[in-house]
Every structure is written in structure tokens, then in C-alpha cells.
C-alpha positions in Angstrom: -1.1 14.2 -30.2 -2.6 17.6 -29.9 -4.7 16.5 -26.9 -1.6 15.2 -25.1 0.3 18.5 -25.7 -2.6 20.5 -24.1 -2.6 18.3 -21.0 1.0 19.1 -20.2 3.6 16.8 -18.5 3.7 16.0 -14.8 6.9 15.4 -13.0 7.3 12.0 -11.3 6.7 13.6 -7.9 3.5 15.4 -9.1 2.3 12.2 -10.6 2.9 10.1 -7.4 1.3 12.8 -5.3 -1.8 12.8 -7.6 -2.0 9.0 -7.3 -2.0 9.3 -3.5 -4.7 12.0 -3.7 -6.8 9.8 -6.1 -6.5 6.7 -3.9 -7.6 8.7 -0.9 -10.5 10.1 -2.8 -11.7 6.7 -3.9 -11.3 5.3 -0.4 -13.3 8.1 1.1 -15.9 8.4 -1.6 -17.3 11.5 -3.4 -17.0 13.8 -0.4 -13.3 13.3 0.1 -12.5 16.9 -0.6 -14.7 17.8 2.4 -13.0 15.3 4.8 -10.7 16.7 7.5 -7.0 16.2 6.9 -6.6 13.3 9.4 -9.4 11.3 7.8 -8.1 12.2 4.3 -4.7 10.7 5.2 -6.1 7.4 6.5 -5.3 4.3 4.5 -7.2 1.0 4.7 -4.6 -1.5 5.9 -6.9 -4.3 6.9 -5.4 -6.7 4.3 -1.8 -6.0 5.3 -0.2 -8.6 7.5 2.1 -6.5 9.8 5.2 -8.0 11.4 7.6 -6.7 14.1 11.3 -7.3 14.8 12.3 -8.1 18.4 14.2 -5.2 19.9 13.0 -2.6 17.3 10.3 -0.6 19.0 7.6 1.5 17.3 8.0 -0.1 13.8 6.0 -2.7 11.9 6.8 -4.0 8.5 5.5 -6.1 5.6 8.1 -7.2 3.0 6.5 -6.8 -0.5 9.3 -8.2 -2.6 12.9 -9.2 -2.6 14.4 -9.4 -6.1 17.8 -11.1 -5.8 18.7 -10.5 -9.5 18.1 -6.7 -9.3 19.1 -6.5 -5.7 16.0 -4.6 -4.7 13.9 -4.9 -1.5 10.5 -3.3 -1.4 8.9 -3.0 2.0 6.1 -1.2 3.8 7.0 0.3 7.1 4.5 1.5 9.7 6.0 4.0 12.2 4.1 4.5 15.4 2.5 7.9 16.0 4.6 10.4 18.0 7.4 7.8 18.6 10.9 7.3 17.2 12.5 4.1 16.0 16.0 3.0 16.7 19.0 5.0 15.4 20.1 3.7 12.0 21.9 4.4 8.8 20.9 3.7 5.2 23.6 1.9 3.1 21.5 1.4 0.0 20.0 4.0 -2.4 16.3 4.2 -1.6 13.0 5.7 -2.6 10.1 6.4 -0.3 6.4 7.2 -0.9 4.4 8.1 2.1 0.9 6.5 2.0 -0.5 7.6 5.3 0.4 10.3 7.9 3.7 12.0 7.9 7.2 10.6 8.4 9.3 12.7 10.7 13.1 12.4 10.5 15.5 13.3 13.4 19.2 13.6 13.5 21.3 11.5 16.0 20.8 14.2 18.7 17.0 14.0 18.3 16.4 17.3 16.5 13.7 17.2 13.8 15.3 17.6 10.4 12.5 16.8 7.9 8.8 16.1 7.6 7.5 14.0 4.7 3.7 14.4 4.3 1.3 11.9 2.8 1.9 11.7 -1.0 5.5 12.8 -0.8 8.1 10.9 -2.8 11.9 11.1 -2.3 14.9 9.4 -3.7 18.1 9.4 -1.7 21.5 7.8 -2.0 22.8 5.5 0.7 25.4 6.6 3.1 23.6 9.5 4.8 24.1 10.5 8.5 22.7 8.3 11.2 19.2 9.3 12.1 15.9 8.1 13.5 12.4 8.3 12.2 8.8 8.2 13.4 5.2 8.9 12.7 3.6 12.3 13.2 0.3 12.6 15.0 -1.0 9.4 13.4 0.8 6.2 12.4 2.9 6.7 9.3 2.8 4.1 6.5 5.5 4.4 3.8 6.7 2.3 0.9 10.5 2.0 0.9 12.3 0.6 -2.2 15.9 -0.2 -1.4 18.4 -0.6 -4.1 21.3 -2.7 -2.7 24.7 -1.3 -3.4 27.1 -3.3 -1.2 24.8 -6.0 0.2 24.0 -4.0 3.4 20.7 -2.0 3.5 20.3 -0.8 7.1 22.8 -0.6 9.9 21.2 -0.5 13.3 23.1 1.7 15.8 23.1 2.1 19.6 22.5 5.6 21.1 26.3 5.9 21.2 26.6 5.1 17.5 27.9 1.6 17.8 26.7 -1.1 15.3 24.2 -3.5 17.0 22.6 -5.0 13.9 22.6 -5.2 10.2 19.9 -5.9 7.6 20.7 -6.8 4.0 19.2 -8.7 1.2 19.5 -12.1 3.0 17.8 -10.8 6.1 14.9 -9.3 4.2 14.6 -12.4 2.2 14.3 -14.4 5.4 11.8 -12.0 6.9 9.7 -12.2 3.7 9.7 -16.0 3.8 8.8 -16.1 7.5 5.9 -13.7 7.2 2.3 -14.8 6.7 1.3 -15.1 3.0 0.0 -11.7 1.7 -3.5 -11.3 0.5 -3.7 -12.2 -3.2 -5.6 -10.5 -6.0 -9.0 -12.1 -7.0 -9.3 -13.0 -10.7 -12.9 -13.3 -11.8 -13.8 -16.3 -13.9 
């Protein structure tokens, strides 16, 4: 007990940032602290099977899980470096954790509104303003956990703000079923 009190308590954000730092350190070896920032933000994605959606440029995805009972969709998104994806709106509450690079968010007029660096974690309610996103100077990989509130997760918009597509629980379930089987853990005998 006394030892726990001396260690102190981390907030969830501090804990997740520490995990990101620890994963990077393990991936880069003992000299991780001496690595430059672009190398330190690199993530080994060789076992991830990336997919794309026709008509959605500069974005790749891998659906990790669709839980119909809890109405939760977990997905990895990869945003191309120095590019912007299609204008869209989030309808579901969501959390993001940035694994590699930085995620740049832009309002509907294209003005930069936020930068989320590697290791950052945010929770946001659905229903925010239409926006676009993209990677910084390197591809950005982020984990998005979407908590479905009304069945709709993302509304895809034209540059004029008109609805041109929608993604909900059913669409992500279909995307997950259509993607190549993910790499599975190895269990030693």
C-alpha cells in the first residue's frame, strides 16, 4: 500500500501517453531516447492489412472490431502525410489515440484548428462541426473507438456540405467481414 501511495496516480491521458512512449522505446531499442523525433514516431505496421474505400482519398483503414451488442466500432485509420481526407461529420461519441505521426484537423473552410501529436488521447461527443483531417509531415496512424448513439457514425459531405455518404454499424461490419483476416497472436505450445 505504502509503495503505491509513493508512486502517485496517473491520469488516463498520462497513462496512454506513457504507453505510446514505452511502445516506441521497445520498437527502437535501448537508444530510443537518442532517436530523432520522426524515427521515434514510427510504428511497425507490417502486420496490418490496410484497406481503402473507393472515392475516399488519402485514407486507409483496418477495422479491429464491431461489437453489435455494445454498439462500438474500433478502427485504425491511416491518414496520408500532408493531405486532407473528405469533409465529414462525426455522429457518434468517439475516442482517439494517435499511434504514429500527428493528426491535423481542419474546419470546413480548410483552416487548421487542432494538431494531435503521437501519444495524444481525446474523447469527444458526436455532433461536432463538419471538418476534414489529415496527416502531418508523415502518415498518421490513429485508433478510433466509436460509440454509436443513433446508428450513424460518420456522415460524408461534399465540399458544399451536402450528404454524399453515411457509415454506421452495418457498413463497418460489412467492411470488417470483407477485409483480409488480421494477423493472429501466436500461442506457444
